[in-house]
C-alpha positions as CSV (number, residue, x, y, z in Angstrom):
1,X,36.1,-15.2,-32.8
2,X,37.0,-16.8,-36.1
3,X,35.4,-15.4,-39.3
4,X,34.6,-17.3,-42.4
5,X,37.9,-16.2,-43.9
6,X,39.9,-17.2,-40.8
7,X,38.3,-20.6,-40.7
8,X,39.0,-21.1,-44.4
9,X,42.6,-20.1,-44.0
10,X,43.1,-22.4,-41.0
11,X,41.6,-25.3,-43.0
12,X,44.0,-24.7,-45.8
13,X,46.9,-24.6,-43.4
14,X,46.0,-27.8,-41.5
15,X,45.5,-29.8,-44.7
16,X,48.6,-28.2,-46.3
17,X,46.4,-27.7,-49.4
18,X,45.3,-24.3,-50.5
19,X,44.0,-25.3,-54.0
20,X,40.6,-23.7,-54.8
21,X,38.9,-27.1,-55.1
22,X,40.1,-28.2,-51.6
23,X,39.1,-24.8,-50.0
24,X,35.7,-25.1,-51.6
25,X,35.3,-28.6,-50.1
26,X,36.4,-27.2,-46.8
27,X,33.6,-24.6,-47.0
28,X,31.0,-27.3,-47.4
29,X,32.4,-29.3,-44.4
30,X,32.7,-26.2,-42.2
31,X,29.0,-25.4,-42.9
32,X,28.0,-29.0,-42.3
33,X,29.9,-28.9,-38.9
34,X,28.0,-25.8,-37.9
35,X,24.7,-27.4,-38.6
36,X,25.6,-30.5,-36.7
37,X,26.7,-28.5,-33.6
38,X,23.5,-26.4,-33.7
39,X,21.4,-29.6,-33.9
40,X,23.3,-31.3,-31.0
41,X,22.9,-28.4,-28.6
42,X,20.1,-26.3,-27.2
43,X,21.8,-23.0,-27.0
44,X,19.8,-19.7,-27.3
45,X,22.0,-18.8,-30.3
46,X,19.7,-20.9,-32.4
47,X,16.5,-19.2,-31.2
48,X,14.6,-16.4,-32.8
49,X,11.4,-14.5,-32.2
50,X,9.1,-13.0,-34.9
51,X,5.5,-12.0,-35.3
52,X,2.7,-12.0,-37.8
53,X,-0.8,-10.6,-37.6
54,X,-4.2,-12.3,-37.9
55,X,-6.5,-11.8,-40.8
56,X,-10.2,-12.3,-40.0
57,X,-11.5,-15.7,-41.4
58,X,-8.0,-16.7,-42.5
59,X,-6.9,-20.0,-41.1
60,X,-3.4,-20.6,-42.5
61,X,-0.3,-18.5,-42.3
62,X,3.3,-18.7,-43.7
63,X,5.9,-19.8,-41.2
64,X,9.0,-17.7,-40.9
65,X,11.4,-18.2,-43.8
66,X,14.2,-19.3,-41.6
67,X,12.1,-21.6,-39.4
68,X,13.5,-25.0,-38.4
69,X,11.3,-26.0,-35.5
70,X,8.7,-24.1,-33.4
71,X,9.2,-23.8,-29.7
72,X,6.0,-22.0,-28.9
73,X,3.2,-20.0,-30.4
74,X,1.1,-17.3,-28.6
75,X,-1.4,-14.7,-29.7
76,X,-1.6,-11.2,-28.2
77,X,-5.1,-9.8,-27.8
78,X,-5.2,-6.4,-26.1
79,X,-2.8,-6.5,-23.3
80,X,-2.9,-10.3,-22.8
81,X,-0.8,-13.0,-24.4
82,X,-2.4,-16.4,-24.8
83,X,-0.6,-19.7,-25.5
84,X,-1.8,-21.8,-28.4
85,X,-1.4,-25.6,-28.1
86,X,0.1,-27.7,-30.8
87,X,-1.8,-30.6,-32.5
88,X,0.7,-33.3,-33.5
89,X,-1.7,-35.9,-34.8
90,X,-3.4,-35.5,-38.2
91,X,-6.4,-37.6,-37.0
92,X,-7.2,-35.2,-34.2
93,X,-6.7,-32.2,-36.4
94,X,-9.0,-33.7,-39.1
95,X,-11.7,-34.2,-36.4
96,X,-11.4,-30.5,-35.4
97,X,-11.9,-29.5,-39.1
98,X,-15.4,-31.1,-39.1
99,X,-16.6,-27.7,-38.0
100,X,-15.1,-25.4,-40.5
101,X,-17.1,-22.2,-39.7
102,X,-16.0,-22.0,-36.1
103,X,-14.1,-18.8,-35.4
104,X,-12.7,-17.0,-32.3
105,X,-10.6,-14.1,-31.3
106,X,-8.3,-16.5,-29.5
107,X,-7.4,-19.8,-31.3
108,X,-6.9,-22.8,-29.1
109,X,-4.8,-25.0,-31.4
110,X,-2.3,-24.9,-34.2
111,X,-1.2,-27.5,-36.7
112,X,1.8,-27.4,-39.1
113,X,1.4,-28.8,-42.6
114,X,3.4,-28.3,-45.8
115,X,5.3,-25.3,-44.5
116,X,2.2,-23.5,-43.2
117,X,0.7,-23.1,-39.8
118,X,-3.1,-23.5,-39.3
119,X,-5.2,-22.2,-36.4
120,X,-8.3,-23.6,-34.8
121,X,-10.7,-21.9,-34.3
122,X,-10.0,-19.7,-37.3
123,X,-9.1,-16.2,-36.1
124,X,-12.1,-13.9,-36.2
125,X,-10.4,-10.5,-36.0
126,X,-7.8,-8.5,-37.8
127,X,-4.4,-7.4,-36.5
128,X,-4.0,-9.5,-33.4
129,X,-0.3,-10.3,-33.1
130,X,0.9,-14.0,-33.5
131,X,4.2,-14.5,-31.7
132,X,6.5,-17.3,-32.9
133,X,9.5,-18.6,-30.8
134,X,11.4,-21.0,-33.0
135,X,14.7,-22.6,-33.8
136,X,16.3,-21.1,-36.9
137,X,17.9,-22.7,-39.9
138,X,21.6,-22.2,-39.9
139,X,22.8,-20.1,-42.8
140,X,25.9,-21.0,-44.8
141,X,29.1,-19.0,-44.1
142,X,30.2,-17.7,-47.5
143,X,31.3,-14.0,-47.2
144,X,35.0,-13.1,-47.2
145,X,36.4,-10.6,-44.7
146,X,36.0,-6.9,-45.8
147,X,38.9,-4.5,-45.1
148,X,38.6,-1.7,-47.7
149,X,39.3,1.8,-46.5
150,X,39.6,3.0,-42.9
151,X,37.1,3.8,-40.1
152,X,36.6,6.1,-37.2
153,X,35.6,4.5,-33.9
154,X,34.6,6.5,-30.9
155,X,34.6,5.3,-27.3
156,X,31.0,5.1,-26.0
157,X,29.4,5.4,-29.5
158,X,27.8,2.9,-31.7
159,X,28.4,4.8,-34.9
160,X,31.2,3.7,-37.3
161,X,32.3,6.2,-39.9
162,X,34.2,5.0,-42.9
163,X,36.6,6.6,-45.3
164,X,37.0,4.9,-48.7
165,X,34.6,2.3,-47.6
166,X,31.6,0.7,-49.5
167,X,29.5,-0.6,-46.6
168,X,26.3,-2.5,-47.7
169,X,23.1,-3.6,-46.0
170,X,24.3,-7.2,-46.4
171,X,26.9,-6.5,-43.7
172,X,24.2,-6.2,-41.0
173,X,24.6,-9.2,-38.6
174,X,28.4,-9.5,-39.3
175,X,31.1,-8.3,-36.9
176,X,33.6,-5.5,-37.0
177,X,37.0,-5.2,-35.3
178,X,39.2,-2.2,-35.4
179,X,43.0,-2.5,-35.1
180,X,43.0,-0.5,-31.9
181,X,40.7,-3.0,-30.0
182,X,40.8,-6.8,-29.6
183,X,37.0,-7.2,-29.6
184,X,34.4,-7.9,-32.3
185,X,31.2,-5.8,-32.4
186,X,28.1,-7.0,-34.1
187,X,26.8,-4.7,-36.8
188,X,23.2,-3.6,-36.0
189,X,22.2,-1.4,-39.0
190,X,23.4,0.1,-42.2
191,X,23.0,3.8,-43.1
192,X,25.1,4.3,-46.2
193,X,28.4,3.3,-47.8
194,X,30.3,5.2,-45.1
195,X,28.1,4.7,-42.1
196,X,27.1,1.7,-40.1
197,X,25.9,1.2,-36.5
198,X,27.1,-1.3,-33.9
199,X,24.7,-3.2,-31.6
200,X,26.8,-2.2,-28.6
201,X,28.8,0.9,-27.8
202,X,32.5,0.7,-28.8
203,X,34.6,0.3,-25.6
204,X,38.1,0.8,-27.1
205,X,40.2,3.9,-27.5
206,X,38.8,6.5,-29.9
207,X,40.7,6.6,-33.1
208,X,40.4,7.8,-36.7
209,X,41.9,6.4,-39.9
210,X,41.9,2.9,-38.4
211,X,42.4,-0.3,-40.3
212,X,39.6,-2.8,-39.5
213,X,38.0,-6.1,-40.5
214,X,34.3,-6.9,-41.1
215,X,33.8,-10.7,-40.8
216,X,31.0,-13.2,-41.1
217,X,30.9,-15.3,-38.0
218,X,29.6,-18.8,-37.2
219,X,26.4,-18.8,-35.2
220,X,27.8,-21.1,-32.5
221,X,29.6,-20.0,-29.4
222,X,33.0,-18.4,-30.0
223,X,35.1,-20.9,-28.1
224,X,33.8,-23.7,-30.5
225,X,34.7,-21.9,-33.8
226,X,37.9,-23.9,-34.3
227,X,35.9,-27.2,-34.0
228,X,34.3,-26.5,-37.3
229,X,37.8,-26.7,-38.9
230,X,38.5,-29.9,-36.9
231,X,35.5,-31.5,-38.6
232,X,36.5,-30.3,-42.0
233,X,40.1,-31.6,-41.6
234,X,38.7,-34.9,-40.3
235,X,36.7,-35.2,-43.5
236,X,39.7,-34.3,-45.6
237,X,41.9,-37.0,-44.1
238,X,39.1,-39.5,-44.3
239,X,38.7,-39.2,-48.1
240,X,42.5,-39.1,-48.4
241,X,42.8,-42.3,-46.4
242,X,45.2,-41.1,-43.8
243,X,43.9,-43.0,-40.8
244,X,46.2,-41.6,-38.1
245,X,45.5,-38.0,-39.1
246,X,41.8,-38.7,-39.5
247,X,41.6,-40.2,-36.0
248,X,43.3,-37.2,-34.4
249,X,40.8,-34.7,-35.8
250,X,37.8,-37.0,-35.4
251,X,38.7,-37.2,-31.7
252,X,39.0,-33.4,-31.4
253,X,35.6,-33.0,-33.2
254,X,33.8,-35.5,-31.0
255,X,35.1,-33.9,-27.8
256,X,34.1,-30.5,-29.1
257,X,30.5,-31.7,-29.8
258,X,30.2,-33.1,-26.3
259,X,31.5,-30.0,-24.6
260,X,29.3,-27.7,-26.8
261,X,26.2,-29.6,-25.9
262,X,27.0,-29.5,-22.2
263,X,28.0,-25.8,-22.3
264,X,24.9,-24.6,-24.1
265,X,22.3,-26.8,-22.4
266,X,21.5,-23.9,-20.0
267,X,21.1,-20.2,-20.8
268,X,23.1,-18.9,-17.8
269,X,26.0,-20.0,-15.6
270,X,23.6,-20.7,-12.7
271,X,24.7,-24.0,-11.0
272,X,21.1,-24.7,-10.0
273,X,19.5,-26.7,-12.8
274,X,16.1,-28.3,-13.3
275,X,14.3,-26.0,-10.8
276,X,10.7,-25.1,-11.7
277,X,8.8,-22.7,-9.7
278,X,5.0,-22.9,-9.3
279,X,3.2,-19.9,-10.8
280,X,1.3,-18.0,-8.1
281,X,-2.1,-16.4,-8.6
282,X,-1.6,-12.7,-7.6
283,X,-5.3,-12.5,-6.6
284,X,-4.6,-14.8,-3.6
285,X,-2.3,-12.3,-1.9
286,X,-3.3,-9.6,0.4
287,X,-2.4,-6.1,-0.7
288,X,-2.6,-2.8,1.2
């Protein structure tokens, strides 16, 4: 994996220009590249789940703050989860709104307008769970690697104990690597300035007083991290009018985009694609 700092350093190396202005331009292009790859592919790394709760007689609700596009919306009533259909045409939605006092425990339709989601019929009960599956907006990479102090990492444990560290809640979602292990572990939670928790158990050798790195990582798959720099270097040589160098990195970038889209089109490595199974009604089967 390549952190924001590693990507920035690589950009400066490949352009042979480590001036602050150039590195800042590189930051912009690296983040542009990440958004482009995320938009070209359908990988689950762009997906998120969140919930809201219904309020009786309230028709509109705020969409998630990091929402880009909705995949599906359902509502949980009791032990059942019901799908809600999207209305894409304003004309049809306006026709539905001719009856404004129609309420129901289970809305049938939703409509997105000006950053809000509207339900029809209007929910009639409090505290039923609205479930959103959606594509997230890609956040800018901007945080330099953190290496202050030392840490204790224990095999089979998710707890990281620091000495001389100043861990913060902003580090949740970033990745940690100790110098005794070659793998990055995602930070799950923050306790205090000297204690954080990993999302998976540490698998390396137990060690104390270890040097370490906490880095902010791109959202895209690890093998495509260098392609973000390819795009940034391509843009650098474009504005500096070096056609041969520009073409080299443009080609690398275009190849990476194609491979990323192919690689992330499916969520597993299963070679069988496009298979859909008919949903069977369990009431049709004989049971003992």
